[in-house]
C-alpha positions as CSV (number, residue, x, y, z in Angstrom):
1,M,16.3,86.4,2.6
2,V,16.2,83.7,4.7
3,T,12.8,83.1,4.5
4,I,12.5,84.0,0.6
5,F,15.1,80.6,0.5
6,V,13.3,78.3,2.6
7,K,9.9,78.8,0.9
8,E,11.5,78.2,-2.8
9,T,13.6,75.2,-1.2
10,T,10.4,73.7,0.0
11,M,8.7,74.0,-2.9
12,K,11.2,71.7,-4.7
13,M,11.0,69.1,-2.7
14,N,7.2,68.9,-3.1
15,R,7.9,68.8,-6.6
16,I,10.6,65.9,-6.0
17,V,8.9,64.0,-4.4
18,I,5.5,64.2,-6.4
19,F,7.5,63.2,-9.5
20,L,9.7,60.1,-7.4
21,L,5.8,59.0,-6.2
22,F,4.9,59.3,-9.6
23,C,7.8,57.1,-11.0
24,V,7.9,54.3,-8.2
25,G,4.0,53.9,-9.2
26,Q,4.5,53.8,-12.8
27,L,7.8,51.3,-12.0
28,S,5.8,49.1,-9.4
29,W,2.4,49.3,-12.4
30,S,5.2,48.2,-15.1
31,Q,6.7,45.7,-13.5
32,M,3.5,43.5,-12.4
33,Q,3.2,41.2,-14.4
34,F,0.5,37.4,-13.9
35,Y,-0.3,35.6,-17.8
36,A,-1.2,32.9,-18.7
37,E,0.5,30.3,-21.3
38,S,0.4,27.5,-23.2
39,S,2.3,25.0,-24.7
40,K,0.2,24.9,-27.7
41,N,-3.2,26.5,-29.3
42,N,-3.5,23.8,-31.6
43,V,-4.7,20.7,-29.8
44,H,-4.9,16.7,-30.8
45,Y,-8.3,15.3,-29.0
46,N,-6.2,12.1,-27.0
47,E,-3.3,14.7,-26.4
48,R,-1.9,16.4,-23.7
49,F,-0.4,19.9,-23.1
50,S,0.8,21.7,-20.7
51,V,-0.6,25.5,-19.3
52,D,1.4,27.4,-17.0
53,F,0.5,30.4,-14.7
54,I,3.8,32.8,-14.3
55,M,3.8,36.1,-12.5
56,N,7.4,38.1,-11.4
57,F,5.8,38.6,-8.1
58,D,5.4,36.4,-4.7
59,G,1.5,36.2,-4.9
60,D,-1.0,33.9,-2.7
61,N,-4.2,32.6,-2.4
62,F,-3.5,31.3,-6.2
63,E,-7.3,30.4,-7.9
64,E,-7.1,28.0,-10.8
65,P,-9.8,28.1,-13.5
66,N,-12.5,25.6,-13.7
67,F,-11.3,23.8,-16.5
68,E,-13.5,21.0,-16.2
69,A,-16.4,23.4,-17.2
70,S,-14.3,24.5,-20.1
71,G,-13.7,20.5,-21.2
72,F,-10.6,19.8,-20.0
73,T,-9.3,17.3,-17.9
74,V,-6.3,18.1,-15.2
75,V,-4.1,14.8,-15.7
76,F,-1.0,16.4,-13.7
77,G,-0.8,19.6,-11.3
78,P,-0.8,22.4,-10.0
79,S,2.8,22.2,-9.7
80,Q,4.7,25.2,-8.3
81,S,8.1,26.2,-9.2
82,I,10.4,29.2,-8.4
83,S,13.2,30.8,-9.7
84,S,15.3,34.0,-8.9
85,S,18.3,35.2,-9.8
86,I,20.5,38.5,-9.7
87,I,22.4,39.5,-12.9
88,Y,24.4,42.8,-12.7
89,G,23.3,44.2,-9.9
90,K,19.3,43.7,-11.4
91,A,17.2,40.9,-9.7
92,S,14.4,39.2,-11.4
93,Y,11.8,36.8,-9.8
94,T,9.2,34.0,-10.9
95,K,6.9,31.9,-10.1
96,T,4.9,29.5,-11.8
97,Y,1.8,27.1,-11.6
98,S,1.9,24.7,-14.5
99,F,-0.8,22.0,-15.0
100,V,-1.2,18.9,-17.7
101,L,-4.3,19.2,-18.8
102,K,-6.4,16.7,-21.8
103,P,-9.2,17.8,-23.4
104,N,-13.0,16.2,-23.4
105,K,-14.2,17.7,-25.9
106,K,-13.8,18.9,-29.8
107,G,-13.9,22.8,-31.1
108,L,-12.7,26.2,-29.9
109,T,-12.7,26.4,-26.4
110,T,-11.4,29.1,-23.6
111,I,-9.1,28.5,-20.5
112,K,-10.5,31.2,-18.3
113,Q,-8.8,33.9,-16.2
114,A,-6.9,32.6,-13.1
115,A,-6.4,35.1,-9.8
116,I,-3.6,35.5,-7.5
117,E,-3.5,38.0,-4.1
118,Y,-0.7,40.1,-4.0
119,N,-0.2,43.3,-1.3
120,G,-4.6,43.0,-0.5
121,K,-5.3,43.3,-4.6
122,I,-6.7,41.0,-7.0
123,Y,-4.7,40.0,-10.2
124,K,-6.0,37.9,-13.1
125,T,-4.8,35.9,-16.2
126,A,-6.5,36.9,-19.9
127,P,-8.2,33.8,-20.9
128,I,-6.4,31.1,-23.4
129,K,-8.5,30.5,-26.8
130,I,-7.8,26.4,-27.3
131,N,-9.1,24.9,-30.8
132,V,-9.2,21.1,-30.0
133,I,-8.8,19.4,-33.4
134,D,-10.0,16.0,-33.9
135,G,-7.3,12.7,-32.2
136,N,-7.3,10.8,-35.7
137,D,-4.6,13.2,-36.8
138,A,-2.1,12.6,-34.1
139,P,-1.4,9.1,-32.1
140,D,-1.9,9.0,-28.5
141,P,1.7,9.5,-26.6
142,N,1.6,6.3,-24.6
143,T,1.4,4.4,-28.3
144,I,3.7,2.8,-30.4
145,T,4.3,4.1,-34.2
146,P,6.4,2.0,-35.8
147,N,9.5,2.8,-37.6
148,K,9.3,5.9,-35.5
149,T,12.6,7.0,-33.8
150,N,11.3,9.2,-31.5
151,T,9.0,6.7,-30.2
152,S,6.9,7.8,-26.9
153,G,5.7,5.2,-24.1
154,L,6.2,3.1,-21.0
155,F,7.0,-0.2,-20.9
156,L,8.0,-2.9,-18.2
157,V,8.8,-5.7,-19.7
158,A,10.3,-9.6,-17.6
159,D,13.0,-10.8,-20.3
160,I,13.2,-14.5,-19.0
161,S,16.3,-16.4,-19.9
162,N,14.8,-19.9,-20.4
163,T,11.0,-20.7,-20.8
164,S,10.9,-24.7,-20.3
165,P,13.6,-25.6,-18.1
166,Y,14.2,-28.9,-16.2
167,V,13.4,-28.9,-12.7
168,N,16.2,-27.2,-10.8
169,E,18.0,-25.9,-13.9
170,P,18.7,-22.3,-13.5
171,V,16.4,-19.2,-15.4
172,T,17.5,-15.6,-14.8
173,I,14.7,-13.0,-14.9
174,T,15.8,-9.5,-16.2
175,Y,13.4,-6.7,-15.5
176,K,13.9,-3.9,-17.6
177,L,12.2,-0.6,-18.4
178,Y,12.2,0.7,-21.9
179,F,10.7,4.3,-22.7
180,G,10.8,6.6,-25.4
181,Y,13.5,9.4,-26.0
182,N,11.4,11.7,-25.2
183,L,11.1,10.7,-21.4
184,R,13.3,11.5,-18.5
185,I,13.6,8.6,-16.2
186,T,13.8,9.4,-12.0
187,N,15.5,6.7,-10.0
188,D,12.3,6.4,-7.8
189,F,10.6,3.3,-8.3
190,G,7.0,3.1,-5.6
191,E,7.1,-1.1,-5.7
192,I,3.3,-1.5,-5.7
193,S,3.7,-5.4,-6.1
194,V,6.3,-8.1,-6.1
195,P,6.3,-11.5,-7.1
196,K,6.9,-14.0,-4.8
197,Y,7.6,-16.8,-7.2
198,N,6.3,-19.5,-5.3
199,N,7.5,-23.0,-6.3
200,F,10.9,-21.9,-6.9
201,W,14.3,-21.3,-5.1
202,S,14.8,-17.2,-5.8
203,Q,17.7,-15.2,-5.2
204,N,17.0,-11.3,-6.0
205,F,20.1,-9.1,-7.8
206,P,18.9,-5.1,-7.2
207,I,20.5,-2.8,-9.5
208,T,22.3,0.4,-7.3
209,N,23.4,2.0,-10.1
210,F,20.8,2.5,-13.5
211,V,22.4,2.9,-17.0
212,G,20.8,3.9,-20.2
213,Y,20.9,1.3,-22.9
214,E,20.0,1.5,-26.7
215,G,17.5,-0.8,-27.5
216,S,13.9,-1.7,-29.5
217,Y,10.9,-3.1,-28.2
218,K,8.1,-4.6,-30.6
219,G,10.5,-3.5,-33.4
220,N,10.6,0.5,-32.2
221,K,14.1,1.7,-31.4
222,M,13.9,2.9,-27.9
223,R,15.7,3.5,-24.7
224,Y,15.8,1.0,-21.8
225,T,17.5,0.4,-18.1
226,I,17.6,-2.6,-16.0
227,L,16.0,-2.4,-12.9
228,K,16.5,-5.6,-11.3
229,K,17.4,-9.8,-12.1
230,V,16.4,-12.7,-10.6
231,V,17.9,-16.3,-10.4
232,L,14.9,-18.9,-10.1
233,Y,15.2,-22.6,-9.7
234,P,11.6,-24.4,-10.4
235,Q,11.4,-26.9,-7.6
236,K,8.5,-28.9,-9.4
237,A,7.3,-29.8,-13.1
238,G,4.8,-28.1,-15.0
239,L,3.3,-24.5,-15.6
240,L,4.2,-22.6,-13.1
241,Q,3.0,-19.0,-13.2
242,I,5.2,-15.8,-12.2
243,D,2.9,-12.5,-10.6
244,P,4.1,-9.6,-12.1
245,L,5.9,-6.7,-10.8
246,I,3.8,-3.8,-10.6
247,L,6.0,-0.2,-10.0
248,Q,4.6,3.5,-10.0
249,I,7.5,5.5,-12.3
250,D,7.8,9.0,-12.2
251,Y,8.9,10.8,-15.3
252,E,9.1,13.7,-16.9
253,T,8.4,14.3,-20.7
254,I,10.6,16.7,-22.1
255,T,8.6,20.0,-24.1
256,G,11.3,21.0,-26.1
257,K,11.7,24.3,-24.3
258,T,13.9,25.5,-21.7
259,D,13.8,27.6,-18.9
260,F,15.9,30.4,-17.6
261,W,19.3,28.6,-17.0
262,G,18.6,27.2,-20.3
263,D,17.9,23.8,-18.7
264,P,15.2,21.8,-20.8
265,I,11.0,21.8,-19.6
266,G,9.8,18.3,-18.4
267,I,5.9,18.1,-17.9
268,R,6.1,15.5,-15.2
269,D,3.7,12.9,-14.6
270,S,3.8,9.4,-12.8
271,K,2.2,5.7,-14.6
272,R,1.7,2.1,-13.0
273,V,3.6,-0.4,-15.0
274,S,3.4,-4.0,-14.8
275,S,5.5,-6.9,-16.4
276,G,2.3,-9.1,-17.1
277,V,1.8,-12.7,-15.5
278,Q,4.6,-15.0,-16.6
279,S,4.0,-18.7,-17.6
280,L,7.4,-21.1,-17.5
281,Q,6.6,-24.9,-18.3
282,I,8.8,-26.6,-16.3
283,K,9.9,-30.1,-18.0
284,P,10.1,-33.1,-15.7
285,L,13.9,-34.8,-15.1
286,P,13.3,-38.1,-16.9
287,E,13.0,-41.4,-15.5
288,A,14.6,-43.3,-18.2
289,G,18.3,-43.9,-16.7
290,K,17.8,-42.3,-13.3
291,P,20.2,-44.1,-11.0
292,A,18.6,-45.2,-7.6
293,D,20.7,-42.7,-5.6
294,F,20.2,-40.1,-7.3
295,A,19.1,-37.3,-4.8
296,G,18.2,-34.2,-7.1
297,A,21.6,-32.4,-8.3
298,V,21.1,-30.8,-11.6
299,G,24.2,-29.1,-12.9
300,N,28.1,-30.1,-14.1
301,F,30.0,-31.5,-10.7
302,Q,32.6,-33.2,-9.6
303,F,32.7,-35.4,-7.2
304,S,35.4,-36.2,-4.1
305,M,36.0,-38.2,-0.9
306,T,39.3,-37.7,1.0
307,P,40.3,-38.3,4.3
308,T,43.1,-36.1,6.4
309,R,45.2,-39.6,7.3
310,T,44.8,-43.4,6.9
311,S,47.2,-44.5,9.2
312,V,46.2,-44.0,12.8
313,K,46.5,-45.2,16.6
314,N,43.3,-46.7,18.2
315,G,41.5,-43.9,19.5
316,E,42.8,-41.0,17.2
317,P,40.2,-39.2,14.7
318,I,40.2,-39.0,11.2
319,D,38.4,-36.4,8.8
320,L,36.6,-37.7,6.0
321,E,35.2,-35.0,3.5
322,L,33.2,-35.6,1.1
323,I,32.9,-32.5,-1.4
324,V,31.1,-32.2,-4.7
325,S,32.2,-28.5,-6.6
326,G,31.3,-27.3,-9.9
327,N,27.5,-25.5,-11.4
328,G,24.4,-26.0,-10.6
329,N,21.9,-26.6,-7.8
330,L,24.6,-26.8,-4.8
331,K,21.9,-25.3,-2.2
332,L,19.5,-27.5,-3.3
333,F,20.3,-31.7,-2.8
334,N,22.2,-33.7,-0.1
335,L,25.6,-35.0,-0.2
336,P,25.7,-39.0,-0.2
337,K,26.7,-40.4,2.9
338,P,29.5,-42.6,3.8
339,K,29.4,-45.9,4.7
340,A,32.8,-47.8,6.3
341,D,32.9,-51.4,8.4
342,D,32.0,-51.8,11.6
343,E,35.0,-51.3,13.7
344,L,35.0,-47.3,12.2
345,E,32.4,-45.2,14.2
346,I,31.3,-42.4,12.0
347,Y,30.0,-39.1,13.8
348,D,26.8,-36.7,12.2
349,P,29.1,-34.2,9.8
350,E,29.8,-30.3,9.8
351,H,28.3,-28.8,6.3
352,K,30.1,-26.0,4.8
353,E,28.7,-24.2,1.8
354,Q,31.2,-22.0,-0.5
355,V,28.8,-21.1,-3.1
356,V,28.5,-18.1,-5.0
357,T,24.9,-17.3,-6.8
358,N,25.8,-15.0,-9.7
359,E,23.3,-14.4,-13.0
360,S,23.6,-17.5,-14.0
361,G,23.5,-20.0,-10.9
362,M,25.4,-21.1,-8.1
363,T,28.6,-22.5,-8.5
364,G,31.1,-23.1,-6.0
365,K,31.5,-26.6,-3.8
366,I,29.4,-27.9,-0.8
367,I,31.5,-29.9,2.3
368,D,30.0,-32.8,4.1
369,K,33.2,-32.9,6.7
370,Y,32.8,-36.9,9.1
371,T,34.8,-37.4,12.0
372,I,35.7,-41.1,12.4
373,I,36.7,-42.9,15.6
374,P,38.7,-46.4,14.9
375,Q,37.3,-48.8,17.5
376,Y,40.0,-51.6,17.2
377,K,43.2,-52.8,16.1
378,G,43.1,-53.8,12.4
379,N,43.1,-53.1,8.5
380,Y,39.7,-51.4,7.8
381,A,37.8,-49.8,4.6
382,I,35.3,-46.8,4.0
383,K,33.3,-48.3,0.9
384,P,33.1,-46.4,-2.3
385,V,31.1,-44.2,-2.6
386,Q,28.5,-42.8,-5.4
387,F,27.4,-39.3,-6.4
388,S,24.6,-38.8,-9.5
389,Y,23.7,-35.9,-11.0
390,F,21.6,-34.8,-14.5
391,D,23.7,-32.9,-16.9
392,T,21.4,-30.3,-18.6
393,Q,23.9,-29.9,-21.4
394,T,24.0,-33.7,-22.3
395,K,20.0,-34.6,-21.0
396,S,22.0,-37.0,-19.4
397,Y,22.2,-38.7,-15.8
398,K,26.2,-39.4,-14.8
399,T,27.5,-41.2,-12.2
400,L,30.8,-40.4,-10.3
401,S,32.4,-42.4,-7.8
402,S,35.0,-42.7,-5.2
403,K,37.9,-45.1,-4.7
404,E,37.8,-47.8,-1.4
405,I,39.9,-46.2,1.8
406,K,41.9,-48.5,3.4
407,I,42.2,-47.3,7.4
408,D,45.1,-49.1,9.1
409,V,44.7,-48.9,13.2
410,L,48.2,-49.4,14.4
411,D,47.0,-50.6,18.0
412,G,44.3,-51.5,20.4
413,P,41.9,-54.1,21.6
414,A,41.8,-56.7,18.5
415,P,38.0,-57.1,17.6
416,T,35.8,-59.9,19.3
417,G,33.3,-59.6,17.0
418,N,35.2,-61.2,15.0
419,N,36.2,-64.5,16.4
420,P,34.3,-67.7,14.7
421,K,31.4,-69.0,16.3
422,P,32.0,-72.6,17.5
423,N,30.1,-75.1,14.9
424,T,27.0,-76.7,17.0
425,A,25.1,-78.4,15.1
426,N,26.2,-82.2,15.8
427,T,27.0,-82.1,19.8
428,A,23.6,-82.4,20.4
429,T,24.0,-85.9,19.7
430,I,27.6,-86.2,21.6
431,K,27.4,-86.9,25.6
432,P,31.1,-86.7,27.4
433,K,31.9,-89.8,29.2
434,E,31.4,-90.3,32.9
435,T,34.4,-90.6,34.3
436,K,36.0,-89.3,37.5
437,T,38.3,-87.2,36.3
438,S,36.0,-85.0,34.6
439,A,35.5,-82.4,36.9
440,W,39.4,-82.0,37.0
441,W,39.9,-82.3,33.0
442,Y,37.4,-79.6,32.8
443,S,38.8,-77.0,35.5
444,L,42.2,-77.8,33.7
445,I,40.8,-76.6,30.9
446,A,38.8,-73.3,32.0
447,V,42.2,-71.9,33.7
448,P,43.9,-70.9,30.7
449,I,40.1,-69.8,29.0
450,L,39.4,-67.5,31.8
451,G,43.1,-66.1,32.0
452,V,42.4,-65.1,28.0
453,I,38.9,-63.4,29.0
454,A,41.2,-61.6,32.1
455,F,43.5,-60.4,29.7
456,V,41.0,-59.2,27.3
457,W,38.7,-57.2,29.3
458,L,42.0,-55.5,31.4
459,K,43.4,-54.3,27.7
460,K,39.6,-53.4,26.6
461,K,39.6,-51.6,30.0
462,K,42.6,-49.8,29.5
463,Q,41.7,-48.6,26.1
464,K,38.0,-47.4,27.1
465,P,39.5,-44.2,28.7
466,V,41.1,-43.4,25.5
467,L,38.4,-44.4,23.2
468,E,35.9,-42.3,25.2
469,E,38.1,-39.3,25.1
470,A,38.6,-39.2,21.7
471,K,34.7,-39.2,21.4
472,T,34.1,-36.5,24.1
473,V,36.9,-33.9,22.0
474,V,34.4,-34.8,18.7
475,S,31.1,-34.2,20.4
476,E,32.5,-30.9,22.4
477,R,33.7,-29.9,18.7
478,L,30.8,-30.9,17.2
479,S,28.7,-28.9,19.9
480,K,30.3,-25.7,18.9
481,I,30.0,-26.1,14.6
482,Y,26.5,-26.3,15.4
483,L,25.8,-23.5,17.7
484,T,27.7,-21.5,15.3
485,E,25.7,-22.2,12.4
486,A,22.8,-21.9,14.3
487,K,23.7,-18.4,15.3
488,A,24.7,-17.9,11.3
489,N,21.3,-18.7,10.4
490,L,19.1,-16.6,13.3
491,D,17.1,-15.2,10.2
492,N,16.0,-19.2,8.5
493,K,13.8,-20.7,11.8
494,D,14.0,-24.1,10.3
495,V,17.6,-24.6,9.6
496,F,18.6,-22.5,13.2
497,Y,16.9,-25.1,15.3
498,V,18.3,-28.6,13.6
499,A,21.5,-26.5,14.4
500,L,20.4,-25.6,17.9
501,E,19.0,-29.2,18.8
502,K,22.5,-30.8,17.5
503,A,24.9,-28.3,19.5
504,L,22.8,-29.0,22.6
505,H,22.8,-32.7,21.9
506,N,26.5,-33.2,21.5
507,F,27.2,-30.8,24.4
508,L,25.3,-33.6,26.7
509,K,27.5,-36.1,25.0
510,A,30.5,-35.2,25.3
511,K,29.5,-33.9,29.5
512,L,27.1,-36.6,30.4
513,N,28.8,-39.5,28.2
514,I,25.5,-40.5,26.5
515,E,24.1,-41.3,23.1
516,T,20.6,-39.3,21.4
517,S,18.6,-42.3,21.8
518,E,19.5,-41.7,25.9
519,M,18.5,-38.2,26.4
520,S,15.0,-38.2,27.9
521,K,14.4,-35.5,30.1
522,D,14.6,-37.6,33.2
523,T,17.6,-39.5,32.6
524,I,19.3,-35.8,31.6
525,R,17.8,-34.0,34.8
526,E,19.4,-37.3,37.1
527,L,22.7,-37.1,35.4
528,L,23.1,-33.3,35.5
529,K,22.1,-33.8,39.3
530,A,24.7,-36.5,40.2
531,K,27.3,-34.0,39.4
532,K,25.9,-31.3,40.6
533,V,24.5,-29.0,38.8
534,D,22.1,-26.5,40.4
535,D,18.1,-26.8,39.8
536,T,17.6,-23.8,37.8
537,A,20.1,-24.9,34.9
538,I,18.9,-27.8,34.5
539,S,15.6,-26.6,34.2
540,G,16.3,-23.6,32.2
541,F,18.4,-26.6,29.5
542,I,15.8,-28.9,29.1
543,K,13.1,-26.1,28.6
544,L,15.4,-24.6,25.8
545,M,15.7,-28.6,24.5
546,E,11.6,-28.3,24.6
547,N,11.4,-24.9,22.8
548,S,14.1,-26.0,19.9
549,D,11.9,-29.6,19.4
550,M,8.4,-27.5,19.4
551,A,9.5,-24.9,17.5
552,R,10.9,-26.8,14.4
553,Y,6.8,-27.3,14.1
554,A,5.2,-23.8,14.5
555,P,5.1,-20.6,14.3
556,A,8.5,-18.8,16.2
557,S,9.3,-15.0,16.2
558,S,12.7,-13.4,15.2
559,T,12.8,-12.7,19.3
560,A,12.2,-16.0,20.5
561,I,15.0,-17.1,17.9
562,H,17.1,-15.0,19.0
563,Y,16.3,-15.4,23.0
564,D,16.7,-19.3,22.3
565,Y,20.1,-18.4,21.0
566,D,21.6,-16.3,23.6
567,E,19.9,-19.2,26.4
568,A,21.5,-21.3,24.7
569,E,25.0,-20.1,25.1
570,R,24.2,-18.9,28.4
571,L,23.3,-21.9,29.7
572,I,25.9,-24.0,28.1
573,N,28.4,-21.5,29.5
574,T,26.6,-22.3,32.7
575,L,27.2,-25.7,32.6
576,E,30.6,-26.0,31.2
577,K,31.6,-23.7,34.2
578,Q,29.7,-26.8,37.0
579,L,30.4,-29.6,35.3
580,S,34.4,-29.0,35.2
């Protein structure tokens, strides 16, 4: 009984195994799919279309058909996509190789088989028949069809606010990318060539958030997005050209189909677009009516000159601010310089810019802050100052004037330069009478005169430390201001070295009590040695001054600029300690 049972059981098991193997084989055969699919079977000669090779297994060593032999050019591809999902426990897998093709000849043609390898076996697709018809039946997808709502194409346009501005009148260029309703644009724009804007002052405004707008291009409805904006101030008159902006744009053409998830399927492509060369006819500023003191300001401005105080003691500094505010080329002209009586010593200004450049140009104010130190007791004047500019709205020159400022110096020595000079026109023919008392008479007159001279000399000597202390304070302050300005302009070589030189000169003025005209290398070395400064610091400071002077007229790397600034800080701190 047992033997019979085992034999029957074995026979049943064999049958089950054979049945399962047959089912698995049938299942595997029925699930393995590899086929080709074209987006169109009738294609116009100048039309692009897509061909997909789709499989439901992870094959390797894909071999594409010889498209060229079949009369097609591969515009894009192959691109590979994979999708997999599990729905209600049922797994699905799809792998696709996609191509975008363009026909080279007309007539009925065949795209031959593609091949793929899987588990040692080769699978092939069935050939596809494509009928290429006359290109006149449909336009090229990259050309414009008038009055067509779903216009295709990709165009980069430079929209210029004013193609005929005056010199230093602002111009805004807006770069717009127009695209058809059937295109989907990515945010990755490869810059092939960027304009340098020669003969223009320029400020870029890159766009970080791309927004789609409805618009029209050459009379056709399209969408567009703004890629960047640039504000320009032309610096010379005549015909000026702007090089094209050239970009590589990646995009997708919507096919009208959807993928497994219901998302629209697009054909990926890339195109190089150019804004083209742009020409501007720049008008010169008119010569008629141009003020003699005109310094190039163009816009709409206000002007003021204001002192911090008008009544001071001898040696007390006065801050005088000249301010120009408004809209225009604020960073591109110099303010007028104040003039005052000789008894008021005016120092170099501290320049400040509180200017914002927006999409329509510059707005804000610029300030020159002067320090003035009175030398003598008395009443003195800061002369009126005129500021002229060209108003682009009225197309005429305008001149603004400040009022004269009176300065009252309450104490200090009297100015000797104002004493009247004796009239010697007729003294050549007058001879004193020879008398025995002439010597006594001269000595009697000389004593009070010498007394007055001695009194004035002593008073001036008493006042001199006050003046020198005030000058030292001003020079120390200017040195710090210019060093700060140099630090703020590490990326601007010319401005950096001008500020650095002024910082070094004012430091020496404060510490050695010398003027800029006296600052020879030998004099500086001699004065610093006399003050017991070590040779290393002296040589380093003089070397830094030489570097600053040479770098203004020769190329300087960013590394050299940063090094010179660090050296300036170190040497000024070193000398400060040794001179204190």
